[in-house]
C-alpha angles and dihedrals in degrees: 000000000000091000091055091049092051090048090052091050091050089049092052092046090053091051091047092046091052090048092050091047089052092049092051092047090050092050088052092052095248095131098168090054090046091053091050091051094045089048089054092048092048092051090051095042109023093168095062112113091192093054093051091045091051092046091050092048093049092047092048092049093046091048090052090050091051091049089054088053090050096248095131097162094057091038090056091053091054093044090053089049089050092054091046091049093050087052091050090051091057092048092047093056114004092177094057110121090234094052095098090048090051090052091050092049091051091050092047092050092049091049093049092048091050090053091048090050090051089051091054100248090135 
């Protein structure tokens, strides 16, 4: 039993370390690296609202940056991933006080992307 407990603790530490790495990368403006770290954290701890929220935020920011640079195809990929990640956050923890906000963000992103598609951006 003790071995399983230690394995679980190591697993949680890895997820937390990846999350913290993502947070630091995001603060430093390295959004691609932040997304990679948050992806790792989400794969290790798929029931973490905060991880999905952070991943969604990083993807949304990076997508906006790519749009500003005129790379609409790549921006669309990250915007879609942002909406998906906001949805995952709400499924991970529906009772979280920010769950309704996450749903609204996902819906807003999808609506904006649909309008951009209609306008021929991608």
